[in-house]
Every structure is written in structure tokens, then in C-alpha cells.
N, C-alpha and C positions, 0 to 999 in steps of 0.2 A: 435644478434640485439644490436645496440648501442643506447644510449639515443638520439643522434642527428638524428636517422632515424625515430623517432616518429612524427606522424602528430598531435597527441593529447594525453595529459595526463588527466586521469580521476581520481579524488580524491574521493574515496568511493567505497567500495565493497559490497554494498547492491543491492537491485533490481534496483534502479535508475542508479547506475554506470554500472551495467552489461547490462542493456537493451540498454543504450546509446552506450556502447562499442561494443556490438553485432551488432547493426544496422549500426554503423559507419564502422565496419570491413566489413560488407556486401557491403558497398559502396566503398570498396577498400582502406580504410584508415588504416594506421598502428597505433594501439592504445596501450598505456600502462596504466594499471589500478593499482592504489596504494591504499592499504587498511592497516590501522594501526593495526588491530587485526590479529591474526594468522589463523583465520577462516573467511570466507566470511559471510556477513549478520548477524553479531553477535548481534548487539544491537536492530535492528528493524525487518528486513526481516526474520531472522531466528527464531524470537520469535512470528511470526504471524501464526495464524491458518486461513489462508485466505479462504474466501468464496466469490465467484463471484455472484453478484446479480445486477439487473438493477436499483434497487431503492436506491442504495448507494450514499450518498453525495449530493452535490449541482447539479443544472441542468448541469453545465459544466462538472462535474465529471461523471455524468450519460452518457453524450455524449461520453466521452472518453471510458467508459465501453462498450457502444454499438459498438464503432469502434474497440475495442480490442477483442470482442467475437470470431471472426473467428480464430484468432491466437490460442486460447485455444482449440477450437473445431477441428481445422484442422492445427496442428502445422506445421511450415515450414520444408522442407526437411533438412535444416541445423541442426535441432535439432534431427536428426538421428532416426526419427520415434517414439519418446517418446510420450506416452499418458499423456497429461497434465491435463485433466479434466474428472470428473465423474458427471453425472446429479444428482442434489438434489434440491428439491423445498425449498422455505422459507415460514414458517408459522408465520404470525404476529398475536399476541394475545393482547387483552386489557381487563382491568377490566370494569365493567359497567360504572364507573365514567369517563373512558377515551374513551367511544364510540364516542364522537364528534371528537376526535383526529384520531381515526381509520377511520371514514367516510372521513375526509379530506385527510388522507394518501391514501386511496384507489382511490379517485378522482385524486389526484396529480400523482400517479404512472400510472394509466390508461391513463391520458392525455399525458404522456411521451412515450406511446407506449409499455410499459412493461405489459405482460399478468398478470392479477391479478383477483381473484374471491373471493367474500365474502363467508364465511362459517359460519354455525351456531355454537354455543358453543359445541353442541353435535358432530358435524362433526369434529371440531378441536380436541376434546378429543378422538374421535375414531382413529384419525391419530397419536396422541401422548397420550397414555393412562395415563401417569403420570401427566398430567395437571389436576388440581383440577376443577371440574365442577362448584363448587360454586364461584370460583375466575374468571373464564373466562366469560366475558360479550359479547365478539365478537371476530371474527377472519377473516383473509384474507390469501389466499394462492397465493404467487407469483410464477409463473411458470418460468422455464428456468434458475434456479440457478445451480451452479456447485461447487463441491469441486475441488480446485486446488492442484495438486501434487507439492508442493513447492520444495522439494529436486530435483525432476526430472527437474523442470524449471531452477533452479539455475545451476545444473550440466550441463544441455543442453546448456545454454547460455555460460558458462565458456568453455566447450569443443569446442563449435563452434568458440568462439573467438580465442582460441589457434590454431585451425586448419586454421583459416583465417589469421594467422600471428601476432595476438596480443599477449600481455604478461600480466600476473597477478602477482603482487608483494605483498605478504602477509607479515605482520609484518613491513610494510613500513610507519611508522608514519611521517607525514609531520612536519618538524622542521623549515622550512623557505621557503618562496616563494619570488621571485623577477622577474620583467620583465626586460630583458636585450636585447636591440635591438628588434629583431622580435621574440624572444623566451621567454617563461616562463621557469624559472629554479626552480626546487623543490629539496630542500635538505631534505632527509629522513633518517630514521634509517637503511634503507636498501641500501643507496647509493644516488647518485645525478641523476636527470633525467631532460630532457629538451624537449620542444615541442612548436610550435607556438600557440597552443590552450590549455587552461587549463579549464577543465570541473569540476565545483564544484557540486559533487553529494555526499556530506559528511553527509547526513542525518541530525541528530540533531545538528551536529557540523558545518553545512554549513555556519552559520554566523561567526563562529570562523575562518574558512578557508578564508572567504571573508575579514575579518579584516587583516589576515596575508598577503593577497595579495594586500591590499590597496583599496578594494572595500567597498562601503557603504552597511551595513547589510540590510536585508529585513524584519527584525522584526520577525524572526522565534521563535515560541513557542513550545518546545518539551512538550509532555504530556504523563503521565504514563497510561498504560492500563494493568489491572490485569487479569490473566487467572488461572483457576484451572481445574484439570481433576478428574473425578470420575469413578468408576467402571461402565461398560456398563450394561444395563438392557436387559431383554428379548426382542428380536426383535428391539432393539434401532438402530441397523445399518440401518434400513429402514426408520427411522423417518426423517422428514424434519428438517432443521435448524429452531429453535424456537426463535423469537425475540419479546420482549415486545414492543409495538408500539411506545413508547417514548424512546426506546432503553435504558431502565434502567437495563436490563439484557438480556442475550441470552444464549442458550445452543444448542449443536449439537453433532451428532456422529462425532468422529475424530479418524481415525485409528481404534483401537480396544477398545476405551474408549469413555466417554462422556466429552466434553469440555464445560466450562461455563465461563462467565465473567460478572462483574457488569457494564460493559461498562463505566468504569471510564475514565475521561480525566483530570487528575490533572496536572497543569503546574509544570514543574520541570526543573532544569538545566541539560544540557547534562551529562550523567553519565551511569555507569553500573547499571541500575535501578533494584530495587528489589521490590517484593510485600510488601504492608503494611498490617498489621494485620487487621486494621479497614476496608479496602476494602474487604478483604476475609470474614470478619464477615458480611458485608453488602450483599455480594453475597449469603451467606448461608441463611440469613434472607429472601431475595427476593425469592429464590428458595423454601424455606419452605412455604411461603405464596401461591405461585402459583402452586406448584407441590407436588407430593408424593415421590420424589426421596430420596433414602437413603442418608443422609448427615452426618452420624456419622463419627468420625475420621478414622475408618477403611475403609470407602468408598472413602475418599479423597486420591488421588494418588500423585499428584504433584501440585505445584503452582509456578508461575513465573510472571514477568512483562516485558513489552517492551515499546519502545518509538515510539510515533507517532507525527510528527512535522507539524505545521500549520502556515500560515500567516493569516492576518486579514480577507480576503475574503474566506478562506478555500478552495482555488483552488491552484493547483500546480504552481510553478514558473519555466518556461522553456524559455530560450532565452539568447541573448547576454546582458551582462551588458551595460547599456547606457553610462557609463563613462570610463570603463576600457578596453582597447583593448585586444582582445583575451581571455577574461574571460567570460565563459558561465555558466549559472545557470541550474541545474536540481535539484530542492529542493522543500520542503514543500509538500511532497507526502502524508501527513496525514495518514489515515488508509486505503487508497485506492491505494497505490503505486503498489501493485502486480497486482490487477485487471486491472489497467489502463496501466501497463508497456509496452505492445506492442505499444500502441498509443504514449505514451511518448517517447519511443525510436525512433519511426519513425519521430515524429515531431522534436526531437532534431537533429537527423542525417540529416534531410533535411535542417534545419537552419544552421547547422555547415558546410555543404558542398555547400550551395547555390543552392540546388536542389529545384524544385517546391514543394510547400506545398502539402502533401499527399492528393489526391482528395477524397479518401474514408473517410478521417477524416474531411475534409472540408465539405463533404456532411452532416455531423452531426451538422453543424452550428458552427464549430470551426475554428478559424483563428490564424495566428501568434500572433496577438494582444491579444488573449484570455488569455494567460498565461505569457505575456512578463513582465520582471522585472520592466520596467519603470512604470507600472501601480501602483506600490507601492511607487513611489517617490513623488507623488503629495500630497495626503492626505489620512488619514485612510479610508478604504473601508469597509462598513458593510457586514456581511455575507449574502449570498443569502437566508439563512434560517431565517434571521431577519425579 
């Protein structure tokens, strides 16, 4: 394959880049994916312990999740029969002081069509015995959640892309971009590439790629999320995911261990982010208040951090740049990029090829304008949660 044979260049080898590449390749397009690191999904996707739930994010993000559910429950044949999801419910807990927040949350989630039921503190503690009864003031159980097998998903997308004639170039850091005639030309550490379409799926670096191409940045804000893992407890593999209703912490079974996070979202410049000791201490304190989990140093197995990137309205940016020809955005996927990736890939591939907007996604109340970059050009937009 030569660079001139490409229909599209995609910058970024995380879930955003791979889902767009896969869906474009399924539409018969020849795609080249460029990733600066030597492994895919290094900074964000690969550090995520993704959990699919219908109550995640803004109303628009929840709509994308609903439209993406079938992909995970019934993966397409192109992914070679991989099992991508395993059912697991989500248990939301609150202290007595936060019961009004829990009430509002249950009402909001139910209004969106996601199954959720109120539980007594005793019922919550019966499902997750390490919860402190004295701390739990109320609880709610969201049905229909899923553990997503991230390695299987990424491997499946990459293998399918290669079978469909696409290419993946790791260690290909973009060093220069220019529009020459009808082509975008990318100079990288792995060679030069050219295509009429350039897809910016560079995660936390998306604004930097935009500047290199001559596009106006979208105001992307990368944020640090800290994760720690602990030794599993008796029967913990059967527990639901547990989230404090204001998302000040969460923990869940993950592979053969327990995974927990203080749900921090600290703005930070794009980098190889590392956990901060203060965030780890905050998590241990929150877990000690709400649970009886062993939290001594011997129980802590690993700690790491990843990047989650947002724009002002906390919704993804998907679409053609309003000023720069052939430049397409797939960015600001926040902490929901994996859950929504099937819909994001379908939307992007449809817009990139001029195909009709996917009807099953439109049925969720989503349109091309919902995530278009031009919405960020006018004036700052408040978050849907404000």
C-alpha cells in the first residue's frame, strides 16, 4: 500500500481512532491510522477500566450509550465472534446527607428509560457486605450494566481493520501537517503519508494536532483520573459496581482484583500522566469511611492514572471542521469514549462518506448537529449538568 492510495489518515490510536477507522473500512475506504506511541491506546483508552451503564454522562452521551448497546451485546461478525461484554449491575450509594441527590438521580435515570430501583440500606449492604451500614443512607440499583472486555475490543477492531485493507502505523509521531492541493500530507517519525481526509482523533493532543494543521482549537481540557487496585474479597467477583451517588469514589470487581477510583478530574496538560499521592490518599480515606475493605499497604496492588478530555459542554466533538477543508474531528470523548465508541464510529463514517445519518442513532434524538465542531465556535456552552 502506498500513501497515495489512502482515502483517509487518522491521527490517534485510541478508541476514537480505531472505531472511526473500523467503520470507514467497513464502508470500503482505505484507511491509514497513525499512533505516536509504540502501543495502541497508551494514554487514555488502555488505562480505562471501562464499565457500560445507561446513566453515564450528559443526556446526549446517554443517548449515544443506548445506541451503542447492541454492538457490545451482539458484536458484528467482523470482530470474529469475540465476546465483548459481561452483565454487571451498578449500585449507587449515598450517605444520609446526600439522600436528596439520590432521589433526584433515581428520577432522572428512570425518566431516561434506564431500569433503576431503590434499595434499602440493608439491601445494599447485603449485595456488597463491605459497605458500612452506618454510612449508607440510601441506595439504588441500575440494571443492564456491563463489564467491557477492552483488550478484546481493541484487538478486534485492529484485526478487522487490517483484514479490510487498512493499515496501522505505531511509533508514527506526527511532526508536520500541511494541505497541498486536495491532499493532507503528514510527516511522521515513521515516514510520510498523504490522503484527502485527515481525521483528528488524537485524544488529549487533539488541539495540538489542530494547531499543527492550521485549525482553530476546540478548547479541549485533559483531566487526570486516578485508579488503584486492591486484593479481591470473598465473593467480590459477584458484586455490582459501587458508585457514590455524587461520584466522589467508586469501586468494582475487575478481572481478579478490586479496582477503585476517587473519581478525580484534575485539569492537566497532555502528558504521560501519573497518579498523585494526594489523590491516592483521598481515595483511601473515602473507602475507609464507607467500607470495611482492607486498605493496608499489603492490600494495595497497583496505582495508575489516565487522561479524559472534555470540551465546555461535556459532549463529544464529531464532524467536519467548519473552516479547514478535509479536516475532521473525533475528539473530547471524556470518560465515555469506549462505551459510546460504536455510535461515534458510525456517525463519523457516515459523515465522512456522505452516507445518510444512521437511523438507529437518529432514533435516540441525535443528529449531525448534536456534536458538530461549529457549536463551539460561537460562545461558551454550559454543561448539561449545570
